[in-house]
C-alpha positions as CSV (number, residue, x, y, z in Angstrom):
1,M,8.6,-77.6,31.6
2,F,5.1,-77.6,30.1
3,H,3.0,-79.7,27.9
4,V,0.8,-78.0,25.5
5,R,-2.0,-79.5,23.4
6,R,-4.1,-77.8,20.9
7,T,-7.3,-79.6,19.8
8,Y,-9.4,-78.6,16.5
9,K,-12.7,-79.8,16.0
10,T,-13.0,-80.1,12.1
11,K,-15.9,-79.8,9.7
12,P,-17.1,-83.3,8.9
13,G,-14.5,-85.1,7.0
14,Q,-11.7,-82.8,7.1
15,A,-9.7,-84.3,9.9
16,R,-7.0,-85.7,7.9
17,K,-6.6,-82.9,5.6
18,V,-6.5,-80.3,8.6
19,A,-4.2,-82.8,10.2
20,T,-1.7,-82.6,7.4
21,L,-2.2,-78.7,7.1
22,V,-1.5,-78.5,11.0
23,H,1.8,-80.6,10.6
24,K,3.2,-78.6,7.8
25,Q,2.5,-75.3,9.8
26,V,4.1,-76.6,12.8
27,Q,7.1,-77.9,10.9
28,L,7.6,-74.5,9.5
29,I,7.6,-73.2,13.1
30,K,10.0,-75.7,14.1
31,D,12.2,-75.6,11.3
32,A,12.1,-71.5,12.3
33,G,13.7,-72.6,15.7
34,F,10.6,-71.6,17.7
35,R,9.3,-74.9,18.5
36,G,10.7,-78.6,19.4
37,D,9.6,-81.7,18.6
38,F,5.8,-82.2,18.1
39,I,3.1,-84.9,17.4
40,V,-0.1,-84.4,15.4
41,Y,-2.6,-86.9,15.5
42,F,-6.4,-87.4,13.9
43,N,-9.6,-89.1,14.2
44,G,-11.7,-89.0,11.1
45,G,-14.2,-91.5,12.1
46,T,-12.2,-94.8,12.2
47,T,-11.3,-95.1,16.0
48,P,-13.8,-95.0,19.1
49,S,-12.5,-91.4,20.2
50,E,-14.6,-88.0,19.2
51,A,-14.7,-88.0,15.2
52,D,-13.4,-85.0,13.3
53,T,-10.8,-83.8,15.9
54,V,-7.3,-83.1,15.3
55,T,-4.5,-82.4,18.0
56,V,-0.8,-81.6,17.9
57,Q,1.1,-81.4,21.1
58,W,4.5,-80.7,22.2
59,T,6.8,-79.6,25.4
60,D,8.2,-76.2,26.0
61,E,10.7,-75.1,28.7
62,A,8.5,-71.8,29.2
63,L,5.4,-70.6,28.0
64,M,6.2,-67.6,25.4
65,S,3.8,-65.4,23.3
66,G,3.8,-66.1,19.8
67,M,4.1,-62.5,19.3
68,R,7.3,-62.1,21.5
69,E,10.4,-59.9,20.7
70,G,12.5,-61.5,18.0
71,K,9.8,-64.0,16.5
72,N,9.0,-62.5,13.2
73,P,5.8,-64.1,11.3
74,I,6.3,-67.0,9.3
75,L,3.8,-66.0,6.3
76,E,3.5,-69.6,5.0
77,A,2.4,-70.8,8.5
78,L,-0.2,-68.0,8.8
79,N,-1.4,-68.7,5.2
80,I,-1.8,-72.5,6.4
81,A,-3.6,-71.1,9.5
82,N,-6.0,-69.2,7.3
83,T,-6.6,-72.2,5.3
84,V,-7.5,-74.3,8.6
85,S,-9.7,-71.8,10.2
86,E,-12.2,-72.3,7.2
87,L,-11.8,-76.1,7.6
88,I,-12.6,-76.1,11.4
89,I,-15.6,-75.4,13.8
90,S,-13.4,-74.6,17.0
91,T,-10.1,-74.9,18.5
92,K,-8.9,-74.9,22.1
93,I,-5.7,-75.2,23.7
94,E,-4.2,-76.7,27.2
95,F,-1.3,-75.8,28.9
96,N,0.1,-78.1,31.7
97,E,2.9,-78.2,34.0
98,L,5.0,-81.1,33.5
99,L,6.2,-83.0,36.7
100,T,9.8,-83.2,36.6
101,T,12.2,-84.8,39.3
102,S,12.9,-81.2,40.8
103,K,9.4,-80.4,41.2
104,M,8.6,-83.7,43.0
105,I,7.7,-83.8,47.0
106,D,8.3,-86.2,49.3
């Protein structure tokens, strides 16, 4: 099982708008059956962490290509992604393997 976290560095003052758009985008992907539960969080400058950031994270059984067979593009999600791209400076993604009891060593 894997933990996936994508972080967006937004243009100043755009964190809450980007968080809203990203949530809508990922909800569309979830509703289509290609993602499970997720959370979105942001800092628009009101907390001590890095300002103008948005993060979405989820867990998944396997790492799979977004262009895999049987997964057709979700046009509304793609339109949201295009809007988000205009409101951000950069994005990064992290993939980490979760420690499950079956992977633990003595």
